C-alpha positions, 0 to 999 in steps of 0.5 A: 473329854472336857473342852477347856476353856483354853481349848475352845478358845483355839478352836474358835480362832481356827474356825476364824481364819479358816472362815478369812480365807474361806471368804478371801477365796469366795472374793477372788472368783467372784473379781475373777468371773466380774472381770471375764465376764466383763471382758466378754461384754466388751469385745460382744461390744466391738463385734457389734460395733465392727460389724455395724460400721462394716456393712455401712461402709459396704454400701458407702462404699458401693454407692461410690463406686454405682456412681463413680463408674456411671459418671465416666461416659464421655458423653452428657447425655441430655437427662442430666442437663434438663433439670427444673430451671435449667437453661435451654441448651442451643447447637453453637461452640458456647451453648455446646461448652456450657452443657457439657461444663453442667454436667461433668461439675453435677457427676462430680458433685455427685461423686463427692457426696457419695465420696464424702458419706465413706470419708466422714464413717474413715474417723470411726474406722480409724479409731478401731481399726487402725490407719491400715483402712484410711491407707485403702481409702486415702488411695480411691481419693487419689484416683477420684482426685484425678478424675477430677483434675482430668475433667477441669483439663478437658472443659479448659481445653473447650472453653471459649472464654480461653484463647486458641493457644491456651485451649491448645495448651490444655489439650496438650495436657491432657494429651499427656494424661491418662483418660479417665472416661471409657467409651466402648466395653472391651477397651483398654481401661488402665485407669478404671482397672487401677481403681475397680482395685482400689475398692475392692481393696478397702472391700476386702478389709471391711468385709475380715470386719463384719466377720469378725 
C-alpha cells in the first residue's frame, strides 16, 4: 500500500512527539542522577568535616584535661619556678608568697592556653552541630573559672601586703568554698569528679561525630 503525503506527515509528527518525550525523560533522569550525586558528595564532605573537627577537639580536650589535673596539686614544685630569669626565692614570708603566686599563675596560663584552643574550635562545632556542643564546653569553662577564683582567694589570703583582717576575710571566704586542689589519691574529690564528668560528656558527644 502506498504511503500518502498526509500519512508520512502524520508519521513524522508522531516520531517528533516520541523523540521529545524521550528527551524529556532523559533530562529528568539526568537531573535526578545529578542531584543524587550532589547530595552524596555533600554528605561525604560533611562526614569528612565532622570527622576531622571531632578528632581535633578530642585531642584538645585531652590536652586540656591533662594540663588541668596536673595543676591541682596544692604545692608549687621547684621546677615550676626555675625557668630562665626567675628570681631565687628565699625562706621568708614574702618570697614564699611570691613563689606560690608565680607558680599558680603559670598553671593558670597553661590551663587557659589549652582551653583557648578548645574554645576556638567550639565556634566551628556550633555551626556544624548546634548548641549542644557549646553547652558541654561552657560547663567545662564554668569549672575552670571556679578553679581560678579559688586560687585567687588562696593567694590573697597569703599576700603579705594585705592587712591581717583582710587576709582572715579571704581565708574565711576560701573556707566556704569546696577545694579545687587535691592532696592525696583516694581523698574525696567532688570538684575533680565533676570536672571529669563534664569532660566525659563533651568527649561522648565528640565521639558520636567521629563515627557518624
